[in-house]
C-alpha positions as CSV (number, residue, x, y, z in Angstrom):
1,M,-16.0,-49.0,-82.0
2,T,-12.3,-48.0,-81.5
3,S,-10.0,-49.1,-84.3
4,A,-7.0,-51.3,-83.6
5,G,-4.7,-48.4,-84.4
6,N,-6.3,-46.1,-81.9
7,T,-6.3,-48.8,-79.3
8,S,-2.6,-49.1,-79.7
9,L,-2.0,-45.4,-79.6
10,L,-4.1,-45.0,-76.4
11,T,-2.5,-48.0,-74.5
12,R,1.2,-47.8,-75.4
13,E,3.4,-47.1,-72.5
14,L,5.9,-44.2,-72.7
15,A,8.9,-46.5,-72.7
16,T,7.6,-48.0,-75.9
17,S,6.1,-44.9,-77.5
18,D,9.0,-42.5,-76.8
19,P,12.1,-44.2,-75.3
20,E,14.2,-41.1,-75.5
21,I,11.8,-39.1,-73.2
22,A,11.4,-42.1,-71.0
23,E,15.1,-42.4,-70.5
24,R,15.4,-38.7,-69.5
25,I,12.6,-39.1,-67.0
26,A,14.3,-42.0,-65.4
27,R,17.6,-40.1,-65.2
28,E,15.8,-37.1,-63.6
29,S,14.3,-39.5,-61.1
30,A,17.7,-40.8,-60.2
31,R,19.1,-37.2,-59.9
32,Q,16.3,-36.2,-57.6
33,L,16.8,-39.3,-55.4
34,H,20.6,-38.7,-54.9
35,Q,20.8,-34.9,-54.8
36,L,19.5,-32.5,-52.2
37,E,17.2,-29.8,-53.6
38,L,18.0,-26.4,-52.0
39,I,16.5,-24.4,-54.9
40,A,13.9,-22.2,-53.3
41,P,10.9,-22.7,-55.6
42,K,11.2,-26.5,-55.6
43,N,9.2,-28.9,-53.5
44,Y,7.6,-32.3,-53.7
45,M,3.9,-33.0,-54.0
46,S,2.3,-35.7,-51.9
47,R,1.0,-38.8,-53.6
48,A,-2.6,-37.6,-53.2
49,V,-1.8,-34.2,-54.8
50,F,0.1,-35.9,-57.6
51,E,-2.8,-38.3,-58.3
52,A,-5.2,-35.4,-58.6
53,H,-2.7,-33.6,-60.9
54,S,-2.3,-36.7,-63.1
55,S,-6.0,-37.7,-63.1
56,I,-8.6,-37.8,-65.9
57,M,-9.4,-34.2,-65.0
58,S,-6.5,-33.3,-67.2
59,L,-8.7,-34.3,-70.2
60,T,-11.4,-31.8,-69.3
61,S,-11.7,-28.6,-71.4
62,V,-13.1,-25.6,-69.5
63,E,-13.7,-21.9,-69.6
64,G,-15.4,-19.7,-67.1
65,Y,-16.2,-20.2,-63.4
66,P,-18.3,-22.7,-61.5
67,G,-22.0,-22.3,-62.4
68,R,-21.0,-20.0,-65.3
69,R,-19.0,-22.3,-67.6
70,M,-18.8,-22.0,-71.4
71,H,-18.8,-25.8,-71.9
72,A,-21.1,-28.6,-70.8
73,G,-19.9,-31.5,-68.6
74,M,-18.6,-29.4,-65.8
75,A,-20.6,-30.6,-62.8
76,H,-17.7,-32.5,-61.2
77,L,-15.1,-29.8,-61.9
78,D,-17.5,-27.2,-60.4
79,V,-17.5,-29.1,-57.1
80,V,-13.8,-29.5,-57.2
81,E,-13.1,-25.8,-57.9
82,N,-15.6,-24.6,-55.3
83,L,-13.7,-26.9,-52.8
84,A,-10.4,-25.3,-53.8
85,L,-11.9,-21.8,-53.4
86,D,-13.4,-22.6,-50.0
87,R,-10.2,-24.2,-48.7
88,A,-8.0,-21.4,-49.9
89,A,-10.1,-18.7,-48.3
90,K,-10.2,-20.7,-45.0
91,L,-6.5,-21.3,-45.2
92,F,-5.7,-17.6,-45.5
93,G,-8.6,-16.1,-43.5
94,C,-10.2,-14.1,-46.4
95,C,-13.4,-14.2,-48.3
96,Y,-12.2,-14.4,-51.9
97,A,-9.9,-16.7,-53.9
98,N,-9.2,-17.4,-57.5
99,V,-7.4,-20.7,-58.3
100,Q,-7.3,-20.4,-62.0
101,P,-4.0,-18.6,-62.8
102,H,-1.5,-20.9,-64.4
103,S,1.4,-19.3,-62.5
104,G,2.3,-16.6,-60.0
105,T,3.3,-14.3,-62.8
106,Q,-0.1,-14.7,-64.4
107,A,-1.7,-14.0,-61.0
108,N,0.3,-10.7,-60.9
109,Q,-0.7,-9.9,-64.5
110,A,-4.3,-10.3,-63.6
111,V,-4.0,-7.9,-60.7
112,F,-2.4,-5.3,-63.0
113,F,-5.2,-5.9,-65.5
114,A,-7.9,-5.5,-62.8
115,L,-6.5,-2.4,-61.1
116,L,-4.5,-0.4,-63.7
117,R,-4.5,1.0,-67.1
118,P,-1.4,1.0,-69.4
119,G,0.9,3.8,-68.3
120,D,-0.3,3.9,-64.7
121,R,2.4,4.2,-62.0
122,V,3.6,1.3,-59.9
123,L,6.0,1.3,-57.0
124,S,7.6,-2.1,-56.3
125,L,10.6,-3.7,-54.5
126,A,13.7,-3.7,-56.8
127,L,14.8,-7.1,-58.2
128,K,18.3,-6.7,-56.7
129,A,16.6,-6.0,-53.3
130,G,14.7,-9.2,-53.5
131,G,11.7,-8.3,-55.7
132,H,10.3,-10.3,-58.7
133,L,10.6,-9.7,-62.4
134,S,6.8,-9.7,-62.8
135,H,6.6,-6.6,-60.5
136,G,7.9,-4.3,-63.1
137,L,11.2,-5.4,-64.6
138,R,11.8,-3.4,-67.8
139,S,12.1,-6.5,-70.0
140,N,8.9,-8.0,-68.5
141,Q,5.4,-7.1,-69.7
142,S,4.8,-5.3,-66.3
143,G,7.7,-3.0,-66.9
144,R,6.9,-2.3,-70.5
145,W,3.2,-1.4,-70.1
146,F,3.5,0.5,-66.8
147,D,5.5,3.3,-65.3
148,V,7.4,1.5,-62.6
149,M,9.6,2.9,-59.9
150,E,11.5,0.9,-57.4
151,Y,12.2,1.1,-53.7
152,G,15.1,-0.8,-52.2
153,V,16.8,-1.9,-49.0
154,R,19.1,-0.1,-46.6
155,P,22.7,-0.7,-47.5
156,D,23.7,-1.2,-43.9
157,T,21.2,-3.8,-43.0
158,G,19.7,-5.2,-46.3
159,L,16.2,-4.5,-44.8
160,I,13.5,-2.8,-46.8
161,D,13.9,1.0,-46.7
162,Y,10.4,2.0,-45.7
163,A,11.3,5.6,-45.6
164,E,12.4,5.5,-49.2
165,A,9.2,3.7,-50.2
166,E,7.1,6.4,-48.5
167,R,9.2,9.2,-50.1
168,L,8.8,7.8,-53.6
169,A,5.1,7.2,-53.1
170,H,4.5,10.8,-52.0
171,T,6.6,12.1,-54.9
172,H,5.3,9.9,-57.7
173,R,1.7,9.0,-56.5
174,P,1.6,5.4,-57.8
175,Q,-1.7,3.7,-58.4
176,L,-0.3,0.4,-57.1
177,I,2.3,-0.5,-54.5
178,I,3.8,-4.0,-54.5
179,T,5.8,-5.8,-51.9
180,G,7.3,-9.3,-51.7
181,G,9.3,-11.2,-54.3
182,S,11.8,-13.9,-54.9
183,S,14.8,-13.3,-52.5
184,Y,13.8,-11.0,-49.6
185,P,14.4,-13.2,-46.5
186,R,12.8,-11.2,-43.8
187,S,9.3,-10.5,-42.5
188,I,7.7,-7.5,-44.2
189,D,5.9,-4.7,-42.4
190,F,2.6,-5.1,-44.3
191,A,0.8,-2.6,-42.0
192,R,3.4,0.2,-42.7
193,L,3.2,-0.3,-46.5
194,R,-0.6,-0.3,-46.4
195,A,-0.4,3.0,-44.5
196,V,1.8,4.4,-47.3
197,A,-0.6,3.1,-49.9
198,D,-3.6,4.7,-48.1
199,S,-1.7,8.1,-47.9
200,V,-1.5,8.3,-51.7
201,G,-4.7,6.5,-52.6
202,A,-2.9,3.4,-54.0
203,C,-3.9,-0.2,-53.9
204,F,-1.5,-2.5,-52.1
205,L,-0.4,-5.9,-53.5
206,A,1.5,-8.5,-51.4
207,D,3.2,-11.3,-53.4
208,I,3.8,-14.0,-50.8
209,S,4.9,-16.8,-53.2
210,H,7.9,-17.8,-51.1
211,I,6.2,-17.6,-47.7
212,A,2.6,-18.7,-48.4
213,G,2.9,-22.0,-46.6
214,L,4.3,-20.3,-43.5
215,V,1.6,-17.7,-43.6
216,A,-1.1,-20.4,-44.0
217,A,0.4,-22.3,-41.0
218,G,0.5,-19.3,-38.8
219,V,4.3,-19.2,-38.4
220,H,4.8,-16.0,-40.4
221,P,2.8,-12.8,-40.3
222,S,-0.1,-12.6,-42.7
223,P,-0.6,-9.8,-45.2
224,F,-4.3,-9.7,-44.2
225,P,-6.0,-7.5,-43.3
226,H,-3.4,-5.0,-44.7
227,A,-3.1,-6.0,-48.4
228,H,-5.9,-5.2,-50.8
229,V,-4.8,-8.2,-52.9
230,V,-2.5,-11.1,-52.2
231,T,-0.9,-13.3,-54.9
232,S,1.1,-16.5,-54.6
233,T,2.3,-19.6,-56.3
234,T,1.1,-22.9,-55.1
235,N,4.2,-25.1,-55.6
236,K,6.7,-23.8,-53.1
237,N,6.0,-24.4,-49.4
238,L,2.2,-24.8,-50.0
239,R,3.4,-28.2,-51.5
240,G,0.9,-28.1,-54.4
241,P,1.3,-28.2,-58.2
242,R,3.0,-25.4,-60.1
243,G,0.3,-22.7,-60.4
244,G,-0.9,-19.4,-59.2
245,L,-3.4,-18.1,-56.6
246,I,-5.1,-14.7,-56.0
247,L,-6.7,-13.8,-52.7
248,A,-8.6,-10.8,-51.4
249,D,-10.9,-9.9,-48.5
250,N,-13.4,-7.8,-50.5
251,L,-16.0,-9.5,-52.7
252,E,-16.5,-6.6,-55.1
253,L,-12.8,-6.4,-55.7
254,G,-12.9,-10.2,-56.2
255,R,-15.4,-9.8,-59.0
256,R,-13.0,-7.4,-60.8
257,L,-10.2,-9.9,-60.3
258,D,-12.3,-12.8,-61.6
259,R,-12.9,-10.8,-64.8
260,A,-9.2,-10.0,-65.0
261,V,-8.2,-13.6,-65.0
262,F,-10.9,-14.7,-67.4
263,P,-11.4,-13.4,-70.0
264,G,-8.7,-10.8,-69.2
265,V,-5.3,-12.4,-69.2
266,Q,-6.0,-16.1,-69.9
267,G,-8.6,-18.3,-71.4
268,G,-9.3,-21.8,-70.0
269,P,-7.7,-22.8,-66.8
270,L,-6.0,-26.2,-66.3
271,P,-8.5,-28.5,-64.5
272,E,-5.8,-30.9,-63.3
273,L,-4.1,-28.0,-61.5
274,I,-7.3,-26.8,-59.9
275,C,-7.9,-30.4,-58.7
276,A,-4.4,-30.7,-57.3
277,K,-4.6,-27.3,-55.7
278,A,-7.8,-28.3,-53.9
279,V,-6.0,-31.4,-52.4
280,A,-2.9,-29.4,-51.4
281,F,-5.1,-26.8,-49.7
282,G,-6.9,-29.5,-47.8
283,E,-3.5,-31.0,-46.7
284,A,-2.4,-27.5,-45.6
285,L,-5.4,-27.3,-43.3
286,E,-4.2,-30.3,-41.3
287,Q,-2.2,-29.9,-38.1
288,E,0.8,-31.8,-39.6
289,F,1.3,-28.9,-42.0
290,T,2.0,-26.5,-39.1
291,T,4.7,-28.8,-37.9
292,Y,6.1,-28.9,-41.5
293,A,6.2,-25.1,-41.8
294,E,7.9,-24.8,-38.4
295,S,10.5,-27.2,-39.6
296,V,11.1,-25.3,-42.9
297,L,11.9,-22.2,-40.8
298,A,14.0,-24.0,-38.3
299,N,16.1,-25.5,-41.2
300,A,16.5,-22.2,-42.8
301,R,17.7,-20.6,-39.6
302,T,20.1,-23.5,-39.0
303,L,21.6,-23.1,-42.4
304,C,22.1,-19.4,-41.7
305,A,23.7,-20.0,-38.4
306,V,26.2,-22.5,-39.7
307,L,27.2,-20.5,-42.7
308,Q,27.7,-17.5,-40.5
309,E,29.9,-19.5,-38.1
310,R,32.0,-20.4,-41.1
311,G,32.5,-16.8,-42.0
312,Y,29.9,-16.3,-44.8
313,R,27.9,-13.1,-45.0
314,I,24.1,-13.7,-45.0
315,V,21.9,-11.0,-46.6
316,T,20.0,-9.2,-43.7
317,D,22.0,-11.2,-41.2
318,G,19.4,-14.0,-40.9
319,T,16.0,-15.1,-42.2
320,D,12.3,-15.2,-41.2
321,T,11.4,-17.3,-44.3
322,P,12.5,-20.5,-46.1
323,L,15.1,-18.3,-48.0
324,V,18.8,-17.9,-47.2
325,V,20.7,-15.5,-49.4
326,V,24.5,-15.5,-49.2
327,D,26.6,-12.5,-50.4
328,L,29.9,-14.0,-51.7
329,R,31.7,-10.7,-52.7
330,D,34.1,-10.8,-49.8
331,K,35.1,-14.4,-50.7
332,G,35.9,-13.5,-54.3
333,I,33.4,-16.0,-55.6
334,T,30.7,-15.3,-58.2
335,G,27.2,-16.8,-57.8
336,D,27.4,-18.8,-61.1
337,A,30.7,-20.5,-60.0
338,A,29.2,-21.3,-56.6
339,E,26.1,-22.8,-58.2
340,R,28.2,-25.1,-60.5
341,S,30.5,-26.3,-57.8
342,L,27.7,-27.1,-55.4
343,E,25.8,-29.0,-58.1
344,A,28.9,-31.1,-58.6
345,A,28.7,-31.8,-54.9
346,D,25.0,-33.0,-55.4
347,I,23.5,-29.8,-53.8
348,T,21.3,-27.7,-56.1
349,C,20.9,-24.0,-55.4
350,N,20.9,-21.0,-57.7
351,R,23.0,-17.9,-58.3
352,N,21.2,-14.8,-57.2
353,L,21.6,-11.0,-57.2
354,V,22.3,-9.4,-53.9
355,P,21.7,-5.8,-52.8
356,G,24.2,-3.5,-54.6
357,D,25.3,-6.4,-56.9
358,P,27.8,-5.2,-59.6
359,E,27.4,-8.4,-61.6
360,K,24.8,-9.1,-64.3
361,P,22.0,-11.5,-63.6
362,S,23.7,-14.4,-65.5
363,V,26.7,-14.2,-63.1
364,T,25.6,-12.5,-59.8
365,S,27.5,-12.1,-56.5
366,G,25.3,-14.3,-54.4
367,I,23.5,-17.7,-54.1
368,R,20.1,-18.4,-52.8
369,F,19.0,-21.5,-50.8
370,G,15.5,-22.6,-49.9
371,T,14.6,-25.3,-47.4
372,S,11.0,-26.2,-48.4
373,A,11.9,-29.3,-50.5
374,V,14.5,-30.9,-48.2
375,T,12.1,-30.4,-45.3
376,T,9.3,-32.2,-47.1
377,R,11.8,-35.0,-47.8
378,G,12.4,-35.3,-44.0
379,L,15.6,-33.3,-43.3
380,R,15.7,-31.7,-39.9
381,P,18.1,-29.2,-38.2
382,P,20.7,-31.8,-37.1
383,Q,21.1,-33.0,-40.7
384,M,20.9,-29.4,-41.9
385,R,24.0,-28.6,-39.8
386,V,25.9,-31.3,-41.7
387,V,24.6,-30.1,-45.1
388,A,25.5,-26.5,-44.2
389,S,29.0,-27.5,-43.2
390,V,29.4,-29.4,-46.5
391,I,28.3,-26.3,-48.4
392,A,30.9,-24.2,-46.5
393,D,33.6,-26.8,-47.3
394,V,32.9,-26.6,-51.0
395,L,32.7,-22.8,-51.0
396,D,35.9,-22.5,-49.0
397,R,37.8,-24.7,-51.6
398,L,36.3,-22.6,-54.4
399,A,37.5,-19.4,-52.7
400,H,41.1,-20.6,-52.0
401,R,41.8,-22.9,-54.9
402,P,39.2,-22.2,-57.6
403,G,41.0,-24.4,-60.2
404,D,41.2,-27.4,-57.9
405,T,37.8,-28.1,-56.4
406,G,37.2,-31.7,-57.6
407,A,38.3,-33.5,-54.5
408,A,36.2,-31.3,-52.2
409,E,33.2,-31.7,-54.4
410,R,33.5,-35.5,-54.5
411,A,33.9,-35.6,-50.7
412,A,30.9,-33.4,-50.3
413,A,28.9,-35.5,-52.7
414,A,29.6,-38.7,-50.7
415,T,28.2,-37.0,-47.6
416,V,25.2,-35.7,-49.4
417,R,24.4,-39.1,-51.0
418,D,24.6,-40.7,-47.6
419,I,22.0,-38.2,-46.2
420,A,19.8,-38.5,-49.3
421,G,19.9,-42.3,-48.9
422,Q,18.3,-41.9,-45.5
423,L,15.5,-39.7,-46.9
424,P,13.7,-41.5,-49.6
425,I,11.4,-39.7,-52.1
426,H,8.2,-41.5,-52.8
427,L,7.9,-40.6,-56.5
428,P,4.8,-41.2,-58.5
429,G,4.3,-44.0,-61.0
430,G,5.8,-46.7,-58.9
431,Q,9.2,-45.0,-58.7
432,G,10.9,-44.1,-55.4
433,G,13.2,-45.2,-52.7
434,N,17.0,-44.6,-52.8
């Protein structure tokens, strides 16, 4: 029999149990309703994905893989995880998936664990060129445990310098070559990098975290059949929960990757994430998702075009992805100042390093936009043209009168709130609307 005390504990609502946290959640709800999210990793889950994420599956404790669990009571989760695996493999046209990594970084750690020994050589795209910290940044575990060299981009175009990557590979003979990252906005020549990897006997990893939804929808080139291993997050334009994903098209390699995830780099997975990933993958297999992915790309290209019309320099002179990276050096604006001013205008984005950036990562010379979240919300190119013009208005004011930006920010915020008011967010838990 449950005691009265336990009954009270298990049934108290958050507003009663912890009003301080409840208040902050309510304020965050209001913020998201009235601002436009152009931070690249952000997106919204569907109600179905959120219900799976918030379900009783979160109370399950688990270790191991379907049919090989370390705990009893796993029959239903086994079915769910197998559905997630099957749907992921179908979505990306491969024969192996692992849906247990807690994040994209842990997915990358598992690949390192499976394929390398400490001290092995890695060749990856430099962070300033658009790579990711988990690919070998010195202050990251990947950079401390492995001998990492970086290839970059051509200074005249901002495009990957494939000749440099090939030269470095032949000079240093890495065991692993990595491409992809956090702010490279163009399609990558996966076939060319696989040829480089083959020429030196290296494995080839493609991190497609920022383009996975576009790849799944067929509106961006796939890293298969070229990459040995593919990693991704699931929360960006896949519209799933925050989590990681590993893919391969070789079952023997898949077995090594399974062992690397568990017991290699993490213990028990999060069942609620697996459940939500399964639902998100199922949604991504529907025709509507292709339309969504096409709109993500159209919005990004519209944003690029308008900013260029207003005199802003776009890294690589365009985009093939949800990412738009703006180099602000010729405007005399730093990325951190631009980020603050745009947030005051109810547009969230983030400061970002650009190729050849002289600033430190906490300042930067650029800003990065992403169109995944606003596209989910319903924004389309005609509205994106308005938003892009508002962004340029704010940045123009910041460039010419950096100490007097309040009026421009307030005018921009009024426009943004009007657009946001036409694009309601259906938030979980009965919240929503505008």
